[in-house]
PAKENU-229431 format. One record per residue: x, y, z of N, C-alpha, C in turn; residue in three letters. Coordinates in pm, whole numbers, plus 50000, padded with zeros to 5 digits. Example, Ala and Ser with C-alpha at 12.3 -4.5 7.8 and 13.67 -1.06 7.14 Angstrom:
REM residues 2
513194943150780512304955050780513204967050780Ala512854977550708513674989450714512905000350787Ser
//
This chain:
REM residues 325
500664992049992499924998150005500935018849989Unk500325020549906501145035949860500915044750046Unk501465044250151501935056350191502195070950214Unk501255075550122501065087450097501425105550210Unk500915098950286501065108950397502735109950465Unk503905101550399505445099250517505835109750418Unk506025119650487507225126950498508885127550486Unk509155115150548510605118750568510555103350641Unk512115092650618512365079750681513305086350722Unk513805080850851514995084750931515595072950983Unk516905069050960517235057751009517945063851202Unk516625053251266517585059051362516865047851468Unk517665043051589516905034251677517095041051830Unk517105056151860516805064151927515825067851962Unk515045066552097513395067252088513175079452101Unk514795090152149515115105752195514415108852037Unk514615103951949514315116151811512885112951754Unk512015105251841510295105951775509605110451841Unk509035120051740507875128951730506315124051769Unk504835133051741503765127051734504085125451541Unk503015122151482503115115751363504025103651383Unk505535101251439506045088351360506015078751378Unk505855064651325505955050351394507195046051336Unk507375034651436509355030651436508425019051326Unk509545014251229509545005651098510264991251138Unk510374984951109511284971451145510714962951015Unk509764955550988509754948650869508734954950802Unk508014962950849506584970450786505494963250739Unk505774951650729504554940050658503224940750734Unk502674942150833501744955350915501464975050895Unk502454979350909502404989350860501954992050678Unk502664985950609502394987650477501444972750380Unk500964969550542499634966350523498654972150547Unk498604980050594497064985550701497184999450668Unk498575008750637498095020750591498725029350695Unk499085042450624499785058750703498625063450780Unk496895057850781495875059450888495425054050969Unk495785044050951494935025151046495775031251196Unk496825038751198496825040551388497075048051439Unk496165056851469495765070651526495285076951396Unk494205085551539492955099351401493775106751263Unk495505106051384496345119251276496855106751209Unk497635109051046497885105150924499165103050988Unk500185094650972501695094651020502705100950903Unk503665110750968504255117050914505535111450859Unk506315103550926507695104350943507595082651011Unk508945076850950509145065850895510615065451052Unk511095061551184511815059851215512665042251158Unk512975040451093513775030051037514665025151138Unk514015012251175515455003451268516474992051175Unk516174993651060517344985650974518344994151012Unk518805002551072520315004651014521155001151160Unk519534995651274520354993851454521234984051481Unk521434976151394522304964451422522894954351480Unk521494953851610521044940651720521204935451595Unk521624924151698521984904151655520914902251702Unk520404894451594518714890551572518994876551707Unk519474869251739519344861951808520804858651923Unk520694861752055521884856352087521444850052233Unk522354834352227521984826852302523094826452405Unk522614825752548523654819852651523014817752767Unk524004806352797523764806252980521774806552998Unk522194818253032521204826253085519344820152996Unk520044822652852518584817552728518914826152637Unk517974829552585517904838052466517634845452453Unk517824855252365517404873452348517564870952223Unk516384876352229515394877452028515174896352020Unk516404899851948516024915651900514454913251855Unk513634929751895512774930351801512934933251663Unk513964930751566514004934851504514614917751409Unk514634909651501514364893551438513394889551350Unk513614882551242512534879451184512324866851194Unk511174863251115510494850151148511874840051102Unk511544842950959512944831550920514174828851032Unk514834835351056516184840451144515404833551240Unk514064834751292513714828851436513714814551404Unk513264810951312512564801151209514264792351237Unk515044800351189516344788351138516794780951324Unk516674790351435516904786651554517894774651585Unk516834763451589516474751451589517884742751596Unk517734744751437519134737651359520194743051395Unk520494757051409521724758151423522034755851622Unk521214755851706521344750151808521724738351869Unk521134731551698521324713451738522334715451653Unk523394721251584524514718451597525934723151668Unk525104725951732525734734151867526894727751956Unk528454726351950528984719152064528154715352226Unk527954706852295527494701852437528794704252527Unk528674705952656530114713452750530734700952746Unk531894706252748532714691652761533084680552617Unk532024689652496532784686252386533164697052286Unk534504704852317534684717152255535714714352110Unk534624727452052535184726951931536664731651906Unk537614739551815537914748651816537264760051838Unk536414762451746535284776151696534894775551925Unk534384769251946533734770552034534734772452204Unk536244770652216536744768652285536734784852252Unk537194791252161537224804252139536044812452169Unk535004810752147533474813152176532764809952296Unk533194796352311532784796252452531204785552423Unk531444771152478529994766652463528644771952483Unk527674770052428526344773052470525154765552447Unk524254764752572523334752852536522714744652419Unk522544735452381521804730852239520454729552281Unk519464722252145518234718852155518194706252230Unk519224700352287518924687052349518524690052424Unk519024708152513519244713552627517924717552674Unk517424724252583515924729552581515064731552515Unk513934717952600512904708852482511804718852441Unk512204738052485511084746752522511824753252343Unk512584749952274512774754352121512054742952032Unk511664730552092510224727652005508804738151972Unk509424748452046507904757952103507614764651934Unk508994766351850509394778751772508684772151657Unk509374757851579508264755251466506914760451499Unk506404749451534505214755151521504494763951543Unk504994774351645504174794851652505054800151490Unk506124799951457506024803251328505364802751209Unk505144788251211503654779251067502914788351116Unk502304787551220500904796451292500824807451231Unk502064816351160501644826151094500244822850929Unk501024811350914500414808250775500274818650651Unk501904821250647502684833550601503514828350462Unk503634830450361504514829450261506114832050289Unk506664827150284508074823350317509084845150318Unk508434854250164508034868550188507544871250265Unk507194872050350506184878350458507244871250574Unk508304860450631508794854550697510184862150686Unk510974865650598511704869350557511884887950579Unk510604884650653510494906150692509394911650768Unk509054899650812507874898550933509184898851070Unk508554909351135509384908151306509124899751445Unk509604898751448508824891451638508504908751774Unk509434913051727508774931451758507304934051707Unk507534934151548506404941151541504974931851539Unk505274919651558503884913051580503894915651718Unk504564915251793504614915851929503284928851927Unk503684941451867504014954651886502534957951799Unk501894950251726500524948751666499434939151704Unk500114934251818499464929651932498094926051883Unk497924913651792496354908251749496444900151858Unk495124890551893494644878152000496254865651925Unk495654862151774496524856151749497904859551716Unk498564869951709499544870151697500654861451713Unk501704846551647501824838551679503854841551767Unk503634850851791504844850851816504784862252001Unk503534866552004502844865652128502914852152202Unk502294841952151501904830852190502924819552181Unk504294827452156505664817052150506284822552323Unk506384838552292507004845052409506074848852519Unk505334846152521504574845352683504054833252658Unk504224824252592504094807952706505724806252763Unk506364811652646508404808752686508414818252822Unk507504826152918507914834552992508844844852999Unk508684848152858509324858652782509354873352867Unk510414880452846510594894852927510854905752821Unk509904911652822510284928552659511274936252771Unk511834941752686513184955352744512344965452672Unk512174976252702511324986352643512415000152699Unk512495004952569513125019852559512835029752562Unk512665039852643511785048452594512995066852587Unk512025078952543512205087052536513435093952591Unk513225088452740513815100952812514905092252827Unk515445081252750516545078852732516615061652872Unk515865061453004515715047553070514745035152965Unk514975024353051514235016653033513945010653144Unk512794995753082512244993853188512224975453127Unk511694969853172511334957553151509994946753265Unk509004942053147508244937053136507804922753159Unk507234912753218506624901953100505604905652929Unk506434893852893505844897752744503604893352764Unk503434890852885502044882052950501824896252984Unk502264903553030502054916753022501814929852967Unk503244928352879503224940452734501824937752671Unk501234923152612499694924852527498714929052636Unk497854937952688496734944552769495254944152679Unk494994939952503493594933552490493804936352322Unk492844935052233493474930752106493684946652004Unk495214943152005495274954551880495714969452054Unk496324961852135496854973352284497984964652342Unk498454971752365500004970152465500244984752576Unk501394977852618501644985252702502835000752702Unk503325004252560504275010652466503405027452555Unk504165032452589503615047452570503895054652461Unk503795065552421503825070752278505335074352279Unk506195070652201507275069752173508345062552186Unk507745051052240508615041852312508645028052287Unk510635021452256510395009752144510604994852219Unk510124988652140510484971452231511594973652148Unk512964969152270513724961552202514324951852200Unk513694941652272514244930852261513254920352351Unk513444908952350512124896952444513274890352466Unk513454883052633514124875652672513904867152725Unk514594853052647513764839252715514144830852799Unk514064827752909515174822652998515004806153001Unk516794805853035516634792653004515624784253098Unk515314786353223514214778053321512894777353235Unk512324784553156510944782153049511804769952974Unk512954771552852513654764752811513974752752794Unk514344744952914514244735052974513504727353006Unk511804733552962510174731053063510344715252923Unk509694709553020508924702952891507874709852858Unk507904707152727506604717452611505484709552587Unk504714714452518503004709252476502734720352396Unk502184718652253501544727752203500134726152111Unk499314730752148497884731852045497614742951987Unk496974743551850496824751051797495224749851755Unk494154757951734493274750351676492624763751592Unk492064762051391491404773251387490544770151228Unk489664780651210488554771351204488364772350995Unk489874775850949489864768750807491324765050824Unk491844757150703492754754450647494064756550674Unk493584769150653494814779650609494514794450734Unk493464792150822493234805850912493734804350983Unk493674817851041494244823951179494434818751300Unk495004817951363494364804851510493274813851581Unk492324803851594491124807651677491734807751825Unk492514795951866492404788052043494154789452022Unk495084786252093496264782652092496554782352210Unk497094774052295497434769852425498924767352436Unk499694767652503501054763352513501024757652657Unk501744742552656501784743452845503344739052844Unk503914747953007505624739852995505634733553184Unk505584722153167506044717153259507294716653289Unk507754724353432509674719053454509484710253593Unk510964710253587511724698353662511024693053828Unk510434705453809510294702553977508564700953916Unk508174693953825506534691253825505614704653826Unk506234718253819505084730153810504774731253675Unk503504732853648503084736553525502614745853497Unk502914754353402502154772053343502124765953251Unk500484772053262499624768853095499614784853069Unk499774787152927499494801752837498154800552755Unk497364804952760496104815552674496054817552596Unk496174821852456496274833852351495264825452236Unk495304838252159494434835252015493014836252045Unk492214825152235491284821852238490794836052313Unk491744841952377491294856652446492074867052409Unk490944882452450492324890052338493584896252453Unk493924895252492495264890052585495594877252615Unk497484875052655497414859552713496674858752816Unk496914848852896496494844753014496544832353030Unk497814836053119498664825853210498244822853379Unk498014807853364497624799153446499514789853533Unk499254793853656501024789253736500284775153812Unk499994766853845500354755853894501454749454023Unk501074746654159502344744854213502974729554157Unk502214719954090501774708754090500994706553989Unk500664692553899500124690253817498444693753828Unk497834698353818496604694253821495504685253800Unk494074679653857493474673453829492794678753732Unk491694669153631490594676653559489644689953622Unk489174688953725488914688953799488904706553812Unk490404709053856491004721553959491364724453812Unk491614717753675492334728653550491264734553523Unk490144732153529488604738253474487994744353580Unk488464746653688487744754653800488784766953769Unk490174767153785491384771553791491154782553606Unk490964775653529489974778153390488734790653383Unk488114786053504486594793853548487444806253505Unk487964804153688488594817953758489204824353697Unk490514822953596490804833053525490474836053391Unk489424828053339489014837153220487634841253245Unk487004855753242485624853653224485354855553055Unk484084857653069483334856352970483614862652880Unk484054875352855484104889952849485454889152753Unk486134879152814487784873952703488364871952622Unk487514865752626487284856452508486924859452398Unk488074861952237487934870352155486674871052064Unk486264879151990484964876151882484884881951755Unk485474876151690485674884051526485604863851441Unk485324866351308485444862051205485924849251231Unk487184845151282488154834251304487554828051394Unk486184829751518485994817951582484874829251718Unk483814821851708482934823951842483454824651946Unk483064836352093483854831552209483404816352235Unk482284810552242481564798552254482454791952261Unk483014790552107483484776252075485224776752076Unk485394795052149486734792052198486894792852306Unk485934791152401486354787252518485464773852571Unk484464768552459484864751452460486274749452373Unk486644750852294487674747352299489404750652335Unk489344758652473490634759852586490544752852587Unk488884751252749488894738452780489244723352715Unk489194724052637489494708352609490534702852544Unk491514720852435492754717252483493364717152599Unk493374726352729493944721352852494014708752867Unk493204704752904492984693452875493584680252842Unk493734684052722494894675052619496684678652668Unk496754694752667498564693252736498434688652874Unk497354689452958497714681253110498024666153012Unk496964660853027497334646552962498624645452925Unk498974653852823500404651952751501504652152843Unk501464661652927502714666053014502334651653171Unk501404646353161501744639653285502184621853250Unk502814619553324503544611953321504004604053472Unk502534605653489502894596053654502544582253597Unk502624573153690501934561553673500894562853608Unk500314551253552498354549753528497794563953515Unk498434571353429498424586253360497934579953229Unk496444586553221496004585953083496964585852977Unk497324580352825498244586652750497204597252715Unk498324607452640497494623352573496454616452490Unk495404623252433494294623652347494864635752245Unk495304634752148496094635752027494654651151895Unk494684660851944493304669451865494004670651757Unk493044674251635493384683651473494194693051499Unk494984696751404495224711151446494684717551358Unk493244714951315492114727851251490704720551315Unk489744731051284488494730151383487774718251339Unk486734714451480485894701951406484834707551352Unk484154696651260483374702351174482014707451250Unk481544702451352480764707551468481194721551487Unk482104724851452482634739751539481544750651465Unk481114759351537480514773251532481634779251473Unk480754791351370480994802651283480344808151239Unk480754823151208479714831451143480074833151043Unk479614845850962479434852750884480554864250888Unk481284871450858481834884450839481094892450869Unk480654906950959480284920150954480454931350812Unk480134937650768480854942350675482054949850690Unk482564951550836483694961950924484784946050891Unk484904935850888485224926950900486174922550748Unk485034923150665485234921650508485374900050523Unk486304897850431485504884350402486814877750447Unk
//
């Protein structure tokens, strides 16, 4: 889409240069899809281009993984293969001796979530090579798969402010509603840190959509740590991420009761991609599947595997004129 209100493109990553009428530009897939008047009452006048920021897309340490806001989906998708070839501690190579050993995919089973979440974009390679992790978070749509991934792995967002300060907050709190987030005017999402404690947990992933190549209607991630503690993250079904934490693996009744208390009916999202009632029912169903999958106690019932997409009886409605086809 032509953005004919833009007067200048400024190459900067300094929030102090932001002024009213500016927008941060990373991959630009959302900006150039929606146009210059889609993000507020006033048209955009300048784009602050992060292309020259020079931030490393992915930084891996023993403490976890830092994803730059400018990390593309394609770069993130390649990460599991990169770490799969990394030397383990005690197996140094000449390169590893110089750079230091780092954790591998075998050490961090949570990496198994990366590719299902990237695939949830249902986008072409052209989008994958431009769309960024930070852009997906800042767009803040309920179905944003980078939101699901980063919130599900207990990610922490680092935000830079125009006054030179910075702050950190959980990704689950960064998203505040449908298309809404915690950024103040001029603030910039710098990076997301995924802790080793979450990456080393056992992971379970469930997603449902109303069509074969449709936007996620329900997406749940479960993480079971070494101490038997469960973290369940609900996204896509709800207007913002919802996290439930259990000191031990709950039974089915306790899990359902926790969902009752954490997600009021008004929090379930309503659009062409799924009715709130369907999203609620599927949230309970997929949460129970995740509980089953992660339950390895003696006598536990094997996990029931869900289909990736909507069951034939799932309700759907026709789009409103505002939503389009």
